[in-house]
C-alpha positions in Angstrom: 110.6 76.2 104.3 109.5 78.1 101.2 106.3 80.1 100.7 103.5 77.8 99.8 102.5 79.5 96.3 100.4 76.6 95.3 98.1 77.1 98.3 98.2 80.8 97.6 96.8 80.3 94.3 94.3 77.7 95.2 92.7 80.1 97.6 92.3 82.5 94.7 90.6 79.6 92.8 93.5 79.1 90.3 94.3 75.4 90.2 96.4 75.0 87.0 99.0 76.8 85.2 99.5 76.7 81.4 102.1 78.3 79.4 101.1 79.2 75.7 103.1 81.0 73.1 101.9 84.6 72.6 100.9 84.2 69.0 98.5 81.2 70.0 96.4 83.5 72.2 93.4 85.3 71.1 91.9 88.0 73.2 88.1 87.5 73.2 86.8 90.4 75.5 88.3 93.4 77.0 85.5 94.4 79.3 82.9 92.6 81.4 84.5 93.4 84.9 83.3 95.7 87.6 82.9 99.2 86.2 83.6 100.8 89.7 86.9 98.8 89.9 87.8 99.5 86.3 87.3 103.2 86.9 89.5 103.2 89.9 92.2 101.4 88.1 92.1 103.9 85.2 92.3 106.7 87.7 95.3 105.1 89.3 97.0 104.4 85.8 96.7 108.3 85.1 98.4 109.1 88.5 101.1 106.5 87.8 101.8 108.2 84.5 102.0 111.6 86.4 104.5 110.2 88.9 106.6 108.8 86.0 107.0 112.3 84.6 108.5 113.6 88.1 110.4 110.6 89.2 113.1 109.4 86.6 114.9 107.4 89.1 113.4 103.8 89.0 113.6 103.2 92.8 112.0 106.5 93.7 109.3 105.9 91.3 108.6 102.4 92.5 108.7 103.4 96.2 106.4 106.4 95.5 104.0 104.2 93.5 103.7 101.6 96.2 103.6 103.9 99.3 101.0 106.3 97.8 99.0 104.3 95.2 99.5 100.6 96.3 101.3 99.8 93.0 104.0 97.2 93.8 104.7 95.7 90.3 107.7 98.1 89.7 109.6 97.1 92.8 112.7 95.2 92.2 113.3 92.0 94.2 116.4 93.5 95.8 114.3 96.4 97.0 111.7 94.2 98.3 114.4 92.2 100.2 115.6 95.2 101.7 112.2 96.1 103.2 111.7 92.5 104.3 114.9 92.1 106.0 114.5 95.2 108.1 111.0 94.4 109.0 109.3 97.4 107.5 107.8 95.7 104.4 104.2 96.6 105.8 104.8 100.3 104.6 105.0 99.1 101.0 101.3 98.0 101.2 98.7 100.9 101.2 96.9 99.9 104.4 95.7 101.1 107.8 98.9 103.0 108.5 98.3 105.3 105.2 94.6 105.6 106.1 95.4 106.6 109.7 97.8 109.3 108.3 95.1 110.8 106.1 92.6 110.6 108.8 94.9 112.3 111.3 95.4 115.1 108.9 92.0 115.6 108.1 90.7 115.5 111.6 93.2 118.4 112.4 92.4 120.4 109.4 88.5 120.2 109.8 88.5 120.7 113.6 87.1 124.2 113.4 83.9 122.9 111.9 83.0 121.6 115.4 82.2 125.1 116.6 79.1 125.2 114.4 75.8 123.6 115.3 76.0 120.6 112.6 79.6 121.2 112.3 80.8 117.8 113.9 78.5 115.8 111.5 79.8 117.7 108.6 83.3 117.1 109.6 82.7 113.3 110.1 81.1 113.2 106.6 83.8 115.0 105.0 86.4 112.7 106.5 84.5 109.7 105.5 84.1 110.9 101.8 87.8 111.8 101.7 88.9 108.4 103.0 86.8 106.6 100.4 88.2 108.9 97.8 91.7 107.8 98.7 90.6 104.1 98.8 89.3 104.7 95.3 92.5 106.4 94.3 94.6 103.3 95.2 92.6 101.0 93.0 90.5 99.5 95.8 93.4 97.4 97.0 92.3 94.9 99.8 94.4 96.2 102.6 93.2 99.7 102.2 89.7 98.5 101.6 89.8 96.7 105.1 91.0 100.0 106.6 88.4 102.0 104.9 85.6 99.8 106.1 86.9 99.7 109.8 87.3 103.5 109.8 83.8 103.9 108.5 82.3 102.1 111.5 84.5 104.2 113.7 83.1 107.3 112.1 79.5 106.0 112.3 79.9 105.2 116.1 81.0 108.9 116.6 78.0 110.2 114.4 75.4 108.4 116.4 77.0 109.1 119.7 77.6 105.5 120.6 80.4 104.4 123.0 83.4 103.6 120.8 84.9 100.0 121.3 87.8 99.5 119.3 87.5 95.6 119.4 83.7 95.8 118.3 84.8 98.0 115.3 87.6 95.6 114.4 85.4 92.6 114.4 82.5 94.4 112.7 84.6 95.2 109.8 86.0 91.7 109.5 82.5 90.3 109.7 81.3 92.5 106.9 84.4 91.6 104.6 83.9 88.0 105.2 80.3 88.4 104.4 81.2 89.8 101.0 83.9 87.0 100.5 84.5 84.3 103.0 87.8 83.1 101.3 89.5 86.3 102.6 89.8 84.5 105.9 92.6 82.3 104.4 94.6 85.1 102.8 97.9 86.2 104.5 97.1 89.9 104.2 93.8 89.6 105.9 95.4 87.5 108.7 98.3 89.7 109.2 96.3 92.9 109.1 93.7 91.9 111.7 96.3 90.2 113.9 98.5 93.5 113.9 95.5 95.8 114.8 94.0 93.2 117.3 97.7 93.3 119.1 97.6 97.1 119.0 94.0 97.2 120.6 94.8 94.9 123.4 98.5 95.0 124.2 99.2 98.8 123.6 96.7 100.2 126.2 98.1 97.6 128.7 101.7 98.7 128.0 100.7 102.4 128.5 99.0 101.8 131.7 102.2 99.9 133.0 104.9 102.5 132.3 105.3 106.0 130.9 107.8 108.8 131.3 107.1 112.6 131.8 109.6 113.9 129.1 107.3 114.5 126.0 110.0 113.5 123.3 111.1 110.2 125.2 107.6 109.3 125.9 106.6 109.7 122.3 109.4 107.4 121.4 108.2 105.0 124.1 104.7 104.9 122.9 106.0 104.2 119.3 108.0 101.3 120.6 104.9 100.0 122.5 102.9 100.3 119.2 105.4 98.4 117.0 105.9 95.7 119.7 102.2 95.1 120.2 101.8 94.7 116.3 104.9 92.4 115.9 104.1 90.2 118.8 100.7 89.2 117.3 102.0 88.9 113.7 105.4 87.2 114.6 103.8 83.7 114.7 102.1 84.0 111.3 105.1 85.4 109.8 107.4 82.7 111.0 104.7 80.1 109.8 104.4 81.4 106.2 107.9 82.8 105.5 110.2 81.1 107.9 112.2 84.2 108.8 112.2 87.0 111.3 113.8 90.5 111.1 116.1 90.9 114.1 116.1 94.8 113.9 112.3 95.4 113.3 111.9 97.8 116.2 114.8 100.0 115.0 113.7 99.8 111.6 110.2 100.9 112.3 111.7 103.8 114.5 114.1 105.0 111.8 111.8 104.9 108.8 108.8 106.5 110.7 109.6 110.1 109.9 110.6 109.6 106.2 107.5 107.5 105.5 105.2 110.1 107.0 106.9 112.9 105.0 106.7 110.8 101.8 103.1 110.0 102.4 101.9 113.4 102.9 104.0 114.9 100.0 102.9 112.1 97.7 99.2 112.6 98.3 99.7 116.3 97.8 101.6 115.5 94.5 98.7 113.3 93.3 96.1 116.0 93.9 97.9 119.1 92.8 97.4 119.9 89.0 99.8 122.8 89.0 103.3 121.8 87.7 105.0 124.8 89.4 103.9 123.4 92.7 104.2 119.8 91.8 107.8 119.9 90.8 109.3 121.1 94.3 107.0 118.5 96.0 108.5 115.7 93.8 112.1 117.0 94.5 111.2 116.9 98.2 109.9 113.2 97.9 112.9 112.1 96.2 115.2 113.4 98.8 113.1 111.7 101.6 113.1 108.4 99.6 116.9 108.6 99.2 117.1 109.0 103.1 114.7 106.0 103.5 116.9 103.7 101.2 120.1 104.9 103.0 118.5 103.7 106.3 117.3 100.4 105.0 120.7 99.7 103.5 122.5 100.5 106.8 120.2 98.3 108.7 120.4 95.6 106.3 124.1 95.6 106.7 124.1 95.0 110.4 125.2 91.6 111.6 122.3 88.9 111.5 119.7 91.4 110.3 117.4 88.6 109.4 117.0 85.2 110.8 116.2 82.7 108.1 115.2 79.0 107.8 113.2 78.9 111.0 111.0 75.9 111.2 107.6 76.9 112.5 104.7 74.4 112.1 101.0 75.3 111.8 100.1 74.0 115.4 102.8 76.3 116.8 101.4 79.2 115.0 
């Protein structure tokens, strides 16, 4: 009941592993890859160096790097386990959640443009450009690339005044990605991403139509619970099949970390873009405080009895 790492590598066309002493290796070529991806990774490297200047605490740096820039290599196994056990590991991957936060902020900020004749089209173009700049900023990580493509279809439908259909947008983005690389269909990230969004697009509207309350705050919490449950119900079979474990308090975890995560995201993007040190320092300080709150919440949830159910046997036919 362990993760099948061999199959994971085979899907990436890696069939053998060879261990060679360092002095017996010779580097033949340093370039030759995609110049676009190379430029994206070079930019991310500069931003990681900037984050390292402001975050001396290793945990703060690793979480900020993962949440904002999609760089997860510095996250310790213990920290990774804390996120997994509480059912919020998805926030460590720069994905649709992050893109949607950027989209929501830009939509609100650029809303006044709609008053002008061509303002709506200018707003949609600017949002699209900013979203793809953010995708570029994160090193073109597959999860955020999927989100960027999907959001581009959504913006296109608004621009050409076509009726927006969430499922059409979802499947169109999946179709385009699989045209570019059909092996993506067999990657866990692709399957979990599309299962989660498919769950949200199908179950969430149904839940809203069944029951809501009049109190604004309570109704907002209820909507968030519907959203989390819709995604979790569709991803649970895949998570059980691949990882043989299930976080008991996933709903509470998602509810508790929502505000700190949103705060860290907006502060982190601002920190990445602001060149002035006098402004960057207080933003980094605020981020560190929010990351501390996030870690305290995770440790509290992880300490609850039966926080994670492990060793669950779940076969392929069941999934």
